[in-house]
C-alpha positions in Angstrom: -1.9 -3.6 -20.0 0.0 -4.4 -16.9 -1.9 -5.7 -13.8 -0.5 -4.8 -10.4 -1.4 -6.7 -7.3 -0.5 -4.6 -4.2 -0.1 -6.4 -0.9 0.3 -5.1 2.4 3.0 -6.9 4.5 1.9 -9.1 7.4 1.8 -8.0 10.8 4.8 -6.8 12.9 5.1 -6.2 16.6 4.9 -2.4 16.0 1.4 -3.0 14.5 0.4 -5.2 17.2 1.3 -2.4 19.8 0.0 0.5 17.6 3.1 2.2 17.0 4.0 4.2 14.0 6.3 2.3 12.0 6.9 3.9 8.6 10.6 3.7 7.6 11.5 1.8 10.5 12.9 -1.7 9.5 10.9 -4.0 11.6 10.4 -7.8 10.8 7.2 -9.9 10.9 6.0 -11.5 13.9 4.4 -15.1 14.0 1.0 -13.7 13.2 2.4 -11.7 10.3 4.1 -15.0 8.9 0.9 -16.8 9.1 -1.0 -13.9 7.5 1.7 -14.1 4.6 1.1 -17.9 4.0 -2.8 -17.4 4.0 -2.8 -14.0 2.2 -4.4 -15.7 -1.1 -6.4 -18.4 0.5 -9.9 -16.7 -0.1 -8.7 -15.0 -3.6 -9.3 -16.0 -7.3 -6.2 -17.5 -8.6 -3.8 -15.3 -10.6 -1.0 -16.5 -12.5 1.6 -14.0 -11.3 4.6 -13.5 -13.4 7.0 -11.9 -10.7 6.7 -10.6 -7.2 8.8 -7.3 -6.3 8.9 -5.9 -2.8 9.9 -2.9 -0.6 13.4 -3.4 0.7 12.1 -3.2 4.3 12.3 -6.9 5.8 8.6 -7.0 6.7 7.6 -6.4 3.0 10.4 -8.7 1.6 9.7 -11.5 4.3 6.0 -11.3 3.0 6.7 -11.4 -0.7 9.2 -14.3 -0.4 6.8 -16.3 1.7 4.0 -15.6 -0.9 6.4 -16.2 -3.9 7.5 -19.6 -2.3 3.9 -20.6 -1.5 2.6 -19.9 -5.0 5.5 -20.5 -7.2 6.3 -16.8 -8.0 9.7 -15.6 -9.0 11.2 -13.1 -6.8 12.2 -10.1 -8.8 14.3 -8.0 -6.3 13.2 -4.9 -4.2 12.2 -1.4 -5.4 13.3 1.5 -3.1 10.4 3.8 -4.2 7.8 1.2 -2.4 9.3 1.8 1.0 6.6 3.3 3.5 6.3 7.0 4.5 8.7 8.2 6.8 6.9 9.6 9.9 9.7 11.5 11.4 9.4 12.1 15.0 6.7 9.8 15.2 8.6 6.6 14.1 8.3 3.9 16.9 5.9 6.1 19.2 2.5 5.4 20.0 -0.3 6.3 17.6 -2.8 7.8 20.1 -0.1 9.8 22.0 1.6 11.4 18.8 -1.7 12.3 17.2 -2.8 14.3 20.3 0.5 15.9 20.5 0.6 16.9 16.7 -2.6 17.7 15.1 -3.2 16.3 11.5 0.0 14.2 11.6 2.4 17.3 11.5 5.1 15.3 12.8 8.4 17.0 12.8 10.7 15.3 10.0 7.5 13.5 8.3 7.9 12.9 4.6 5.8 15.0 2.4 2.6 13.1 1.5 2.4 13.9 -2.1 6.0 12.9 -2.4 5.2 9.6 -1.2 2.6 9.0 -3.7 4.6 10.5 -6.5 7.4 8.0 -6.0 4.9 5.3 -5.9 3.3 6.2 -9.0 6.6 6.7 -10.6 7.6 3.0 -9.5 4.4 1.5 -11.2 5.1 3.5 -14.4 8.7 2.2 -14.5 7.6 -1.2 -13.8 4.8 -1.2 -16.3 7.6 -0.5 -19.1 9.6 -3.2 -17.6 6.9 -5.7 -17.5 4.3 -4.7 -20.2 1.3 -7.1 -20.5 2.4 -9.2 -17.4 0.9 -9.7 -13.8 3.3 -8.1 -11.1 2.7 -8.6 -7.5 4.1 -5.7 -5.5 4.4 -6.0 -1.6 4.6 -2.9 0.3 3.1 -1.0 2.9 -0.5 0.3 4.0 0.0 4.2 4.0 1.8 4.0 0.6 -0.9 1.4 -1.0 -3.5 3.8 0.4 -2.3 6.8 -0.9 -1.9 5.4 -4.5 -5.6 3.9 -4.4 -7.3 7.0 -3.0 -5.4 9.2 -5.5 -6.6 7.4 -8.4 -10.4 7.1 -6.9 -10.2 10.5 -5.7 -11.5 9.9 -2.3 -10.1 9.0 1.1 -9.8 5.3 2.3 -9.8 3.5 5.6 -6.8 1.8 6.7 -5.4 -1.1 4.6 -5.4 -4.3 6.5 -2.4 -6.5 6.6 -1.7 -9.1 3.8 -4.6 -8.1 1.8 -4.8 -7.6 -1.8 -5.5 -4.7 -3.9 -5.4 -4.6 -7.9 -4.5 -1.7 -10.5 -4.4 -2.0 -14.0 -2.1 0.4 -16.0 -1.7 0.7 -19.6 -0.1 3.9 -20.9 -1.8 6.9 -19.1 -4.8 4.8 -18.3 -5.1 3.8 -14.6 -8.0 1.4 -13.4 -8.7 0.2 -9.8 -10.3 -3.2 -9.7 -10.0 -4.2 -6.0 -9.2 -2.2 -2.8 -8.2 -4.8 0.2 -10.1 -7.5 -1.2 -13.4 -5.8 -2.2 -14.1 -5.6 -5.7 -14.4 -2.0 -7.4 -14.0 -0.6 -10.8 -12.6 3.1 -11.2 -10.8 4.2 -14.3 -8.9 7.4 -14.5 -6.8 8.6 -17.8 -4.2 11.4 -17.2 -3.3 13.5 -20.3 0.5 12.5 -20.3 3.1 10.6 -18.1 4.9 14.0 -17.9 2.1 15.3 -15.5 3.2 15.7 -12.0 1.7 15.1 -9.6 -0.5 12.3 -11.6 -3.2 12.2 -8.9 -3.6 14.8 -6.0 -3.3 13.3 -2.4 -4.8 15.6 0.1 -3.0 16.4 3.2 -6.1 15.2 5.2 -5.5 11.8 3.9 -2.6 11.4 6.0 -4.7 9.7 8.7 -6.9 6.8 7.3 -10.7 7.5 7.1 -13.8 5.6 8.1 -14.7 2.4 6.1 -16.3 3.5 2.8 -18.1 1.3 0.5 -17.6 1.3 -3.4 -20.0 4.0 -3.8 -18.2 6.3 -1.6 -21.1 6.1 1.3 -19.1 6.1 4.6 -19.9 4.3 7.8 -18.5 4.9 11.2 -16.1 2.3 12.4 -13.3 1.4 14.8 -9.9 1.6 13.4 -8.5 -1.3 11.7 -5.7 -2.9 14.1 -2.3 -2.2 13.0 -3.6 0.0 10.1 -1.4 3.0 10.7 1.9 2.1 8.8 
């Protein structure tokens, strides 16, 4: 069994300004750097074997800071962990673009299921590469949300910056153990790795949903700042 820790990068100025960020290569701001240093302050210690990141600089910066702070070797970048490409919405205000394009139907937007599928592909390949190890992955909010929501089969709210989620993978068995620092336990076995898609991500999940507890009961809440990309 390989344990994957999925960390969303620290804050950027695009997050702070509530702009769609996606595949735009934006660095951490000072708050994001501080978040990366503090990412594991209130979490149980895990002896991570390696940290691998998206090639976008905000993710690599976060991963390198965590690695240096906690003595985790840097294992390079994985291009399939990049964030969704929001197309025409990249760099634009979230509220304005959502009003103009219902259901986030932005021209040139990357297909949501294709984003999830490349993420699942990456985890399966890394499980083969690091069998039985603990692999820390630093990536992006929407990608991580798609991966988790596909496995647990329900929509999720925004993934806050510099939070940790946990997925265990062994063969064709996927188990979610933590979502953004909150303990959960949901296991799914797919018939074969040749099944594609492994898990369905509904188009309605393009936008984050309200905060939901581990039982699926939803509560109305304001959006988490910086939760859109």
